[in-house]
N, C-alpha and C positions, 0 to 999 in steps of 0.2 A: 818354150816347147822344145822337146827333144825327140829324136828318132834314133833307131838302132840300125847301123849299116855295117857292111863288110865288103871287101874287094874280092871279086870273083873273076879271074882271068883279065884283070885290068878294068873291069866294069864294076860300078858300085851297085850293090844289091841292098835293098831296104827291107827290113822286117815288115811283114804285112799282118793284118788282123786275120784270124782264122776264117777260112772259107770266104775270103774277100780279096779284092785288089787294092783296098785302102791301106795306106801306110799306118802302122801302129805308132801313135804319138803319146808322149808322156808330159805331164805338167811340170815335173821336177826331175832334176838330174839323179837324185838318189834312187828313185823307183826304177828309172831306166838302167842305171848302173847295176842294181841288184839283179835284174833280169839278164843283163849281159854276162854277169858272173855265172849265173846258172846255165845259160846257153853255152858259154865257153867251156864249162866243166864237162859238158857232154859232147864237145866237138873235138875230134882227134886231128883234124886237118889244120893247116896253117892259116885257114880263112877264119880268123877269129872275129867276132862281132865287137863293135865299139859304139859308144854314145856320141852323137853329133847334135849340136844345137841347130834347130830348124830355122 
């Protein structure tokens, strides 16, 4: 299982499901990585998302 995370002022922020507090999880690295690429292409800050094994 994989999750998507980023550092925000030293704290780790985890991507959540829409309208929920539940962490969005992925069964395979490839699917998570594809979403990370899409998220980072729309992020102008230095807080880029990354895939982490759960």
